VMD Tcl script that draws the C-alpha trace (Angstrom):
set ca {
  {0.00 0.01 0.00}
  {1.22 3.50 -0.71}
  {0.23 7.00 0.32}
  {0.66 10.34 -1.41}
  {3.54 12.36 -0.01}
  {1.49 15.56 -0.01}
  {4.21 17.59 -1.71}
  {4.67 17.85 -5.45}
  {2.93 15.90 -8.17}
  {2.97 12.16 -8.44}
  {5.15 11.51 -5.40}
  {4.12 8.32 -3.64}
  {5.75 6.88 -0.54}
  {5.43 3.35 0.87}
  {3.07 2.99 3.81}
  {4.60 2.15 7.17}
  {3.49 -1.13 8.74}
  {3.40 -1.22 12.52}
  {2.73 -4.36 14.52}
  {2.52 -4.89 18.25}
  {1.06 -7.47 20.58}
  {0.10 -7.83 24.21}
  {-0.83 -10.83 26.33}
  {-4.04 -10.40 28.33}
  {-4.52 -13.00 31.04}
  {-8.32 -13.04 30.92}
  {-11.01 -15.11 29.16}
  {-11.54 -13.89 25.59}
  {-15.25 -13.26 26.19}
  {-14.48 -10.82 29.01}
  {-11.87 -9.07 26.85}
  {-14.37 -8.74 23.97}
  {-17.08 -7.37 26.26}
  {-14.65 -4.82 27.71}
  {-13.43 -3.58 24.32}
  {-16.93 -3.63 22.79}
  {-18.14 -1.21 25.50}
  {-16.89 2.05 24.04}
  {-17.17 3.82 27.39}
  {-14.07 1.79 28.40}
  {-12.04 3.13 25.46}
  {-10.24 5.87 27.47}
  {-8.82 3.11 29.69}
  {-6.94 1.51 26.77}
  {-6.76 4.07 23.94}
  {-4.20 6.85 24.39}
  {-5.51 10.36 23.90}
  {-9.16 9.65 24.66}
  {-10.32 11.52 27.72}
  {-13.97 10.51 27.82}
  {-16.55 8.49 25.90}
  {-20.17 8.65 26.98}
  {-23.46 7.39 25.67}
  {-25.79 10.19 24.49}
  {-28.74 8.07 23.31}
  {-30.22 4.70 24.26}
  {-30.02 1.65 22.05}
  {-27.28 -0.27 20.31}
  {-24.67 1.30 18.05}
  {-25.97 1.80 14.52}
  {-26.36 4.45 11.86}
  {-27.35 7.15 14.30}
  {-24.62 8.58 16.56}
  {-25.08 7.46 20.13}
  {-21.66 8.15 21.67}
  {-19.80 11.37 22.34}
  {-16.05 11.36 22.87}
  {-13.43 13.94 23.76}
  {-9.75 13.56 23.09}
  {-6.47 15.38 23.23}
  {-3.41 14.26 21.34}
  {0.13 15.43 21.89}
  {1.79 15.78 18.50}
  {5.19 17.01 19.58}
  {7.15 20.17 20.10}
  {8.01 22.26 17.06}
  {10.85 24.76 16.95}
}
mol new
graphics top color blue
foreach p $ca { graphics top sphere $p radius 0.5 }
foreach p [lrange $ca 0 end-1] q [lrange $ca 1 end] { graphics top cylinder $p $q radius 0.2 }
display resetview
């Protein structure tokens, strides 16, 4: 897969592949339930400060979650 470099015409750069893994000592069903509940996302996803449900019902086409995030992108000099 490639991405456009953003500068100049026709300049394409290879995509960077990143892999990581973690061992979770817990039954897979409990892990799935934890990750599937988006209100838990700030506990495992860096940058997310809060996720809260704003409507009842299951996830679908209509938005039913509101999240806030802050991401540190570095110091520029």
